[in-house]
C-alpha positions as CSV (number, residue, x, y, z in Angstrom):
1,X,95.6,117.2,40.3
2,X,94.1,113.7,41.8
3,X,97.6,112.0,41.0
4,X,99.3,114.7,43.1
5,X,96.9,114.3,45.9
6,X,97.3,110.7,45.6
7,X,101.5,111.1,46.1
8,X,100.7,113.2,48.9
9,X,99.0,110.9,50.8
10,X,101.3,107.9,49.6
11,X,104.3,110.1,51.0
12,X,102.4,110.8,54.0
13,X,101.6,107.3,54.9
14,X,105.2,106.4,54.4
15,X,106.9,109.4,56.7
16,X,104.4,108.4,59.1
17,X,104.6,104.8,59.3
18,X,108.5,104.6,59.4
19,X,108.4,107.7,62.1
20,X,106.2,105.8,64.1
21,X,108.3,102.5,63.6
22,X,111.4,104.6,64.7
23,X,109.5,106.0,67.9
24,X,108.9,102.3,69.0
25,X,112.6,102.0,68.8
26,X,113.6,105.0,70.2
27,X,111.3,104.9,73.6
28,X,112.9,101.6,74.8
29,X,116.5,102.5,73.6
30,X,117.2,105.9,74.3
31,X,118.1,106.6,78.1
32,X,116.1,109.1,79.7
33,X,118.5,112.1,79.3
34,X,116.4,115.5,80.2
35,X,117.2,118.4,77.6
36,X,116.1,121.0,79.7
37,X,114.3,121.1,83.2
38,X,111.4,123.4,83.5
39,X,112.0,126.6,85.7
40,X,110.8,125.9,89.4
41,X,109.8,122.3,89.2
42,X,111.3,118.6,89.1
43,X,109.8,118.2,85.4
44,X,112.5,117.5,82.6
45,X,111.4,117.7,78.8
46,X,113.2,114.9,77.2
47,X,113.8,114.1,73.4
48,X,110.6,111.4,73.0
49,X,108.6,114.6,73.9
50,X,109.6,116.5,70.3
51,X,109.7,113.2,68.7
52,X,105.9,112.1,69.9
53,X,104.6,115.8,68.9
54,X,106.4,115.3,65.5
55,X,104.8,112.4,64.8
56,X,101.1,113.7,66.0
57,X,102.3,116.4,64.0
58,X,102.6,113.7,60.7
59,X,99.2,112.2,61.8
60,X,97.2,115.4,61.6
61,X,98.5,116.0,58.1
62,X,97.9,112.4,56.9
63,X,94.2,112.8,58.3
64,X,93.9,116.3,56.5
65,X,95.1,114.8,53.2
66,X,93.0,111.8,53.4
67,X,89.9,113.8,54.5
68,X,88.7,110.6,56.5
69,X,89.1,109.6,60.4
70,X,87.9,106.6,62.5
71,X,87.9,106.9,65.9
72,X,88.5,103.6,68.1
73,X,85.7,102.5,70.2
74,X,87.0,103.4,73.5
75,X,87.6,107.1,72.2
76,X,84.9,108.3,74.5
77,X,86.0,107.0,77.5
78,X,89.6,108.8,76.7
79,X,88.1,112.0,76.4
80,X,86.0,111.6,79.5
81,X,89.3,110.8,81.3
82,X,91.2,113.5,79.9
83,X,88.2,116.0,80.8
84,X,87.7,114.9,84.0
85,X,91.8,115.4,84.4
86,X,91.3,118.9,83.2
87,X,88.7,119.6,85.8
88,X,90.5,118.2,88.5
89,X,93.8,120.3,87.8
90,X,91.7,123.4,87.3
91,X,90.2,122.3,91.0
92,X,93.6,122.0,92.4
93,X,94.8,125.4,91.1
94,X,91.8,127.7,91.9
95,X,89.7,125.6,94.9
96,X,92.2,123.4,96.7
97,X,95.1,125.6,95.8
98,X,97.7,122.9,97.0
99,X,99.6,122.6,93.6
100,X,102.0,124.5,91.6
101,X,99.6,125.7,88.5
102,X,102.6,124.9,85.9
103,X,103.3,121.5,87.3
104,X,100.1,120.1,87.5
105,X,99.3,121.1,84.2
106,X,102.6,119.7,82.9
107,X,101.8,116.4,84.6
108,X,98.2,116.4,82.9
109,X,99.4,117.2,79.5
110,X,102.0,114.5,80.1
111,X,99.3,111.8,80.7
112,X,97.7,113.0,77.3
113,X,101.1,112.3,75.7
114,X,101.5,108.9,76.8
115,X,97.8,107.7,75.6
116,X,98.6,109.6,72.5
117,X,101.0,106.7,71.3
118,X,97.4,104.6,71.5
119,X,96.1,106.4,68.8
120,X,99.6,107.1,66.7
121,X,100.3,103.3,66.4
122,X,96.2,102.8,66.1
123,X,96.2,105.1,62.6
124,X,99.5,103.5,61.5
125,X,98.8,100.0,61.8
126,X,95.5,99.8,60.0
127,X,96.9,97.2,57.5
128,X,98.0,93.5,58.2
129,X,101.4,94.5,56.7
130,X,102.1,97.2,58.6
131,X,100.8,95.3,61.7
132,X,103.0,92.8,60.4
133,X,106.0,95.1,60.3
134,X,105.5,96.3,63.8
135,X,105.3,92.9,65.1
136,X,108.8,91.8,63.8
137,X,109.9,95.0,65.1
138,X,109.5,94.4,68.7
139,X,112.2,92.2,69.2
140,X,115.0,94.5,67.6
141,X,115.0,97.2,71.0
142,X,114.9,94.3,73.1
143,X,118.0,92.9,71.7
144,X,119.4,96.5,72.3
145,X,118.2,96.5,75.8
146,X,119.7,93.1,76.5
147,X,123.1,93.9,74.8
148,X,123.3,97.6,76.8
149,X,122.2,95.6,80.2
150,X,125.2,93.1,79.4
151,X,127.4,96.7,79.2
152,X,126.3,98.0,82.5
153,X,127.0,94.7,84.3
154,X,130.7,93.9,82.8
155,X,131.8,96.8,80.9
156,X,131.0,99.9,83.1
157,X,128.2,101.0,80.7
158,X,126.9,104.4,82.2
159,X,123.6,104.5,84.1
160,X,121.1,107.1,83.7
161,X,118.7,106.9,86.6
162,X,115.5,109.0,87.5
163,X,115.2,107.1,91.3
164,X,116.1,110.2,92.8
165,X,116.2,113.9,92.2
166,X,120.0,114.2,91.9
167,X,120.0,111.4,89.6
168,X,117.5,112.7,87.5
169,X,119.4,115.3,86.3
170,X,121.0,113.3,83.8
171,X,123.8,112.2,86.0
172,X,126.2,109.3,84.0
173,X,126.7,106.7,86.8
174,X,128.2,103.1,86.9
175,X,126.5,100.1,88.1
176,X,127.8,99.9,91.8
177,X,127.8,96.8,93.8
178,X,124.5,96.0,95.1
179,X,122.5,98.0,92.7
180,X,120.1,96.5,90.4
181,X,120.1,96.6,86.8
182,X,118.2,99.3,84.8
183,X,119.9,99.1,81.1
184,X,118.4,101.9,79.1
185,X,115.5,102.5,81.8
186,X,115.3,104.8,84.3
187,X,115.1,102.5,87.1
188,X,115.0,98.6,87.7
189,X,111.4,98.6,87.8
190,X,110.7,99.9,84.5
191,X,113.2,97.7,82.9
192,X,111.8,94.7,84.8
193,X,108.2,96.0,83.5
194,X,109.3,96.4,79.8
195,X,111.2,92.8,80.1
196,X,107.7,91.0,80.9
197,X,106.0,92.9,78.2
198,X,108.5,91.4,75.6
199,X,108.3,88.1,77.5
200,X,104.4,88.0,77.1
201,X,104.8,88.7,73.7
202,X,107.1,86.1,72.9
203,X,105.0,83.3,74.8
204,X,102.2,84.4,72.4
205,X,104.5,84.1,69.7
206,X,105.7,80.6,70.7
207,X,102.1,79.3,71.4
208,X,100.9,80.5,68.0
209,X,103.2,77.8,66.1
210,X,103.1,73.8,66.7
211,X,106.4,72.8,66.0
212,X,108.8,72.5,68.7
213,X,111.6,73.3,66.3
214,X,110.0,76.8,65.5
215,X,109.4,77.3,69.3
216,X,113.0,76.9,70.5
217,X,114.8,80.1,69.0
218,X,111.7,81.9,70.7
219,X,112.2,80.0,74.1
220,X,115.9,80.7,74.1
221,X,115.0,84.4,73.5
222,X,112.3,84.1,76.4
223,X,115.4,82.7,78.6
224,X,117.9,85.1,77.7
225,X,115.1,88.3,78.9
226,X,114.1,86.1,81.6
227,X,117.7,86.1,82.8
228,X,118.3,89.9,82.3
229,X,114.7,90.2,84.3
230,X,116.4,88.4,87.2
231,X,119.0,90.9,87.3
232,X,116.6,93.7,88.3
233,X,115.7,91.9,91.3
234,X,112.0,93.1,91.0
235,X,109.7,90.6,92.6
236,X,106.7,93.0,92.2
237,X,106.4,91.9,88.9
238,X,107.1,88.3,89.3
239,X,103.6,87.2,90.1
240,X,102.2,89.3,87.2
241,X,104.6,87.8,84.7
242,X,103.7,84.1,86.0
243,X,99.7,84.9,85.9
244,X,99.9,86.4,82.3
245,X,102.1,83.4,80.9
246,X,99.8,81.0,82.3
247,X,96.5,83.3,80.9
248,X,98.5,83.3,77.2
249,X,99.0,79.9,76.9
250,X,95.5,78.9,78.5
251,X,94.1,81.1,75.7
252,X,96.1,79.0,73.0
253,X,95.4,75.6,74.7
254,X,99.3,75.1,74.7
255,X,99.0,73.8,78.6
256,X,102.9,72.0,78.1
257,X,104.4,75.3,76.7
258,X,103.1,77.0,79.8
259,X,104.5,74.5,82.2
260,X,107.8,74.7,80.3
261,X,107.8,78.5,80.4
262,X,106.5,78.6,84.1
263,X,109.5,76.1,84.8
264,X,111.8,78.5,83.4
265,X,110.5,81.3,85.7
266,X,111.0,79.2,88.7
267,X,114.3,78.1,87.9
268,X,115.5,81.7,87.2
269,X,114.0,82.6,90.6
270,X,115.7,79.9,92.2
271,X,119.1,80.6,90.7
272,X,118.7,84.5,91.3
273,X,120.0,85.7,94.7
274,X,118.4,89.1,94.0
275,X,115.3,87.8,93.7
276,X,115.6,85.2,96.7
277,X,116.4,87.6,99.2
278,X,113.5,90.1,98.3
279,X,111.1,86.9,98.4
280,X,112.5,85.6,101.6
281,X,111.7,89.4,103.1
282,X,108.2,89.1,102.5
283,X,108.2,85.3,103.5
284,X,109.3,86.9,107.0
285,X,106.9,89.5,107.0
286,X,104.1,87.0,106.5
287,X,105.1,84.3,109.1
288,X,105.8,86.9,111.7
289,X,102.0,88.7,110.7
290,X,100.6,85.0,111.4
291,X,102.8,84.3,114.4
292,X,101.9,87.6,116.3
293,X,98.0,86.9,115.4
294,X,97.9,83.4,116.3
295,X,100.1,83.1,119.1
296,X,98.6,84.6,122.3
297,X,100.9,86.5,124.9
298,X,102.3,84.3,128.0
299,X,100.6,86.6,131.0
300,X,102.6,85.8,134.1
301,X,101.1,85.2,137.6
302,X,100.7,87.8,140.1
303,X,102.9,86.7,143.2
304,X,102.9,89.3,146.0
305,X,106.4,89.6,147.3
306,X,107.2,91.7,150.6
307,X,110.8,93.1,150.2
308,X,112.9,96.0,152.0
309,X,112.6,99.3,150.1
310,X,115.7,99.8,147.9
311,X,116.7,102.2,145.3
312,X,114.5,101.8,142.2
313,X,117.4,101.7,139.3
314,X,116.3,104.1,136.3
315,X,115.0,102.3,133.7
316,X,117.0,102.2,130.4
317,X,114.8,103.2,127.5
318,X,114.8,100.3,124.7
319,X,113.9,101.0,121.4
320,X,110.5,100.3,120.0
321,X,110.3,96.7,118.0
322,X,109.7,97.0,114.4
323,X,106.5,95.9,113.1
324,X,107.0,93.0,110.6
325,X,106.1,95.2,107.9
326,X,108.6,97.7,108.8
327,X,111.3,95.2,108.3
328,X,110.8,95.5,104.4
329,X,111.5,99.1,103.4
330,X,109.8,99.2,100.1
331,X,106.6,97.5,101.7
332,X,107.0,99.9,104.5
333,X,107.0,103.0,102.7
334,X,103.8,102.2,100.8
335,X,101.9,101.1,103.4
336,X,102.7,103.5,106.2
337,X,103.3,106.8,103.7
338,X,102.5,106.6,100.1
339,X,99.1,104.8,100.3
340,X,97.9,106.9,103.5
341,X,98.8,110.0,101.8
342,X,97.1,109.2,98.8
343,X,93.7,108.5,100.9
344,X,94.0,111.7,102.8
345,X,94.3,113.8,99.5
346,X,90.9,111.6,98.4
347,X,89.3,112.5,101.5
348,X,90.4,116.5,100.9
349,X,88.2,116.5,97.6
350,X,86.3,113.0,97.1
351,X,85.2,113.9,93.9
352,X,88.3,115.7,92.1
353,X,91.1,114.9,94.2
354,X,93.7,117.3,94.9
355,X,95.3,117.5,91.0
356,X,98.3,115.7,89.4
357,X,101.5,116.2,91.2
358,X,99.8,116.5,94.7
359,X,101.1,113.2,95.6
360,X,104.8,113.8,94.9
361,X,106.9,111.6,92.5
362,X,105.2,108.4,93.4
363,X,102.9,106.5,95.1
364,X,103.4,102.8,94.0
365,X,99.9,101.9,93.5
366,X,98.2,103.4,90.4
367,X,94.6,103.2,91.5
368,X,95.1,104.9,95.1
369,X,97.3,107.8,93.1
370,X,94.3,108.3,90.4
371,X,91.8,108.4,93.4
372,X,94.2,110.9,95.2
373,X,94.9,113.1,92.1
374,X,91.6,113.0,90.3
375,X,89.1,111.8,93.0
376,X,86.4,109.3,92.6
377,X,85.3,110.3,89.3
378,X,88.8,110.4,87.8
379,X,89.4,107.0,89.3
380,X,86.1,105.5,87.4
381,X,87.1,107.2,84.1
382,X,90.4,105.5,84.3
383,X,89.2,102.3,85.1
384,X,86.4,102.7,82.2
385,X,89.3,103.0,79.7
386,X,90.9,99.7,81.0
387,X,87.5,98.0,80.8
388,X,86.8,99.3,77.4
389,X,90.2,97.8,76.1
390,X,89.2,94.2,78.0
391,X,86.2,94.6,76.2
392,X,87.5,95.5,72.6
393,X,90.3,93.0,73.2
394,X,88.1,90.2,74.1
395,X,85.8,90.5,71.1
396,X,89.2,90.2,69.0
397,X,90.3,87.0,70.4
398,X,88.7,85.2,67.5
399,X,91.2,86.4,65.3
400,X,93.8,84.3,63.5
401,X,96.9,84.1,62.3
402,X,99.2,87.4,63.3
403,X,96.3,89.3,64.4
404,X,95.4,86.8,66.7
405,X,99.2,86.5,68.1
406,X,98.8,90.3,68.6
407,X,95.8,90.2,70.3
408,X,96.5,87.7,72.9
409,X,99.9,89.4,73.9
410,X,98.2,92.2,74.5
411,X,95.8,90.7,76.6
412,X,98.5,89.4,78.8
413,X,100.1,92.6,78.9
414,X,96.9,94.4,80.1
415,X,96.5,91.8,82.5
416,X,99.8,91.9,83.7
417,X,99.7,96.1,84.3
418,X,96.5,95.5,85.8
419,X,98.3,93.5,88.5
420,X,101.6,95.1,88.8
421,X,99.6,98.7,88.9
422,X,98.8,97.5,92.7
423,X,102.4,97.8,93.8
424,X,103.6,100.4,91.0
425,X,102.7,103.2,89.1
426,X,103.2,101.7,85.6
427,X,100.9,104.1,84.1
428,X,102.9,106.9,84.8
429,X,106.4,105.8,83.9
430,X,106.9,107.4,80.4
431,X,108.7,104.6,78.9
432,X,106.7,101.7,79.9
433,X,103.5,103.9,79.7
434,X,104.1,104.8,76.3
435,X,104.9,101.2,75.2
436,X,101.8,100.0,77.0
437,X,99.6,102.2,74.8
438,X,101.4,101.6,71.8
439,X,100.9,97.7,72.1
440,X,97.3,98.6,72.7
441,X,96.6,100.5,69.8
442,X,98.5,97.6,67.5
443,X,95.9,95.0,69.1
444,X,92.8,97.8,68.4
445,X,93.9,98.2,65.1
446,X,93.1,94.5,64.0
447,X,89.6,93.9,62.8
448,X,86.9,92.9,65.7
């Protein structure tokens, strides 16, 4: 009987390990084709939803067979976050009554699904040889994403986007002139964030070895992904990438390597017309704002003039000049539309917000989105998870070898997400949110 139980446990562990590995490759490589849309909503059910559900079922069977479970340290914070999210959803349905019940619940369960990836990887990577397997697997889907990006640029490979309601129905388009690259992701922002995650991982890998001969292939891979990143035209991820690379190299005390990687980033920015145009737009906003603030308007002296009455011509109305911030469309949308909308939702229900989905598709600030949708309690619960992650990773920085590379990579990725979340909904974008929590699960699976 014990032999049979042991065989079942080994079988389940093997199936579970390779299911998680397949999931980590599937998420970045498979475009966001909707299998079917939920009636009366804009929510689509996709293949990864079933894949994650199947892998979670294997985890349940594995736990039952092993008859033991060890929860990670941040489980209480995650539990509180889920509880407050549920209360917020019920409040939105029955109190404020400003959302469709089915839609708010679907968004709530989607948040659970994202964080579920943390537990899936955490329980799969309990052994060092499994962590090495996942570590070596990280670069494989990145190669596929790079190759498909090239195919979109030069071979008119299909583009599957969710940047608007029509495209999100699964339409296969082609990359038109002036449209930024998205590869297998739903939009250029998502692709940029994913590439930054892998580049931070490569930076930590390069910093962990002391031979420049071994570093050269890693730096070459970093440069290739950096080139693809520049095709996305994403200026928002740029600051986060730069700071995270500096942090990773500082932790390893590899200052010259940090200088080399930052120089590569600077050269990439200079050689990218898409990035330069968008950075110049921000620069113009800042300089005009400073000019308006510092330069006082010139007042004309009043001169009394006596003239014969004449017919006053009818003045031609002139359009109101744009404010500096309005000259950049994405910045204007954030400051004038999305962020004020989130604050108004918070003021309607300061403790629990107005519920998931109440802020439409985007807020472009994850902290304001949490504040508007789940209120102050929801935001604090969300921040407590991030603080818990930071503390857990800090306790593991003294690890050595492969585990240290994994932990330092995850520290850089966490800092990158914290910065990028100020201007993007990175924790709600399905592909990159799942991959983020997977990275965190891999790091927390190491011994403190």
